[in-house]
C-alpha positions as CSV (number, residue, x, y, z in Angstrom):
1,M,-62.3,-4.2,53.8
2,H,-62.1,-6.2,51.3
3,E,-60.9,-9.1,53.1
4,K,-63.9,-9.5,54.7
5,L,-65.9,-9.8,51.5
6,Q,-63.4,-12.3,50.0
7,E,-63.8,-14.2,53.4
8,A,-67.5,-14.2,53.1
9,L,-67.8,-15.2,49.3
10,R,-65.3,-18.0,50.3
11,R,-67.7,-19.2,53.1
12,A,-70.4,-19.3,50.6
13,A,-68.1,-21.3,48.5
14,G,-68.1,-23.8,50.8
15,G,-64.2,-22.9,51.2
16,N,-63.3,-23.5,47.9
17,D,-61.1,-21.2,45.4
18,I,-63.1,-18.1,44.6
19,S,-60.0,-16.7,42.1
20,A,-61.5,-17.8,39.2
21,L,-65.0,-16.2,39.9
22,V,-63.8,-12.9,41.2
23,D,-61.5,-10.9,38.9
24,D,-62.0,-7.4,40.5
25,I,-63.1,-7.6,44.1
26,E,-63.7,-3.6,43.7
27,K,-65.8,-3.9,40.6
28,L,-67.8,-6.5,42.5
29,R,-68.1,-4.4,45.5
30,A,-69.4,-1.4,43.3
31,Q,-71.8,-3.5,40.9
32,P,-74.8,-5.1,42.3
33,A,-75.5,-6.7,39.2
34,L,-72.4,-8.4,39.2
35,K,-72.9,-9.7,43.0
36,R,-76.3,-11.0,41.9
37,A,-74.8,-12.8,38.9
38,L,-71.7,-14.5,41.1
39,W,-74.3,-16.1,43.4
40,P,-75.7,-18.6,41.2
41,R,-71.9,-19.7,40.5
42,L,-70.9,-19.6,43.6
43,R,-73.9,-22.3,44.9
44,A,-72.9,-24.3,41.8
45,L,-69.0,-24.3,43.2
46,R,-70.2,-25.5,46.5
47,R,-72.1,-28.4,45.0
48,S,-69.6,-29.1,42.6
49,H,-67.0,-30.0,45.4
C-alpha cells in the first residue's frame, strides 16, 4: 500500500526525489494536515526542476 502512495507522490513531484519531503510515510497517511502541508512543497519541487 505504501508503494502506491510513494509512487503517487513521486508523480506529483514530477518524478523528482521525495525523500527529503516525506520522512514518515505512515504518519503522512494518518494525518490529513501533513498531506495538505505537503502539496505546496511538492509543487515547488516540481517547478524547480
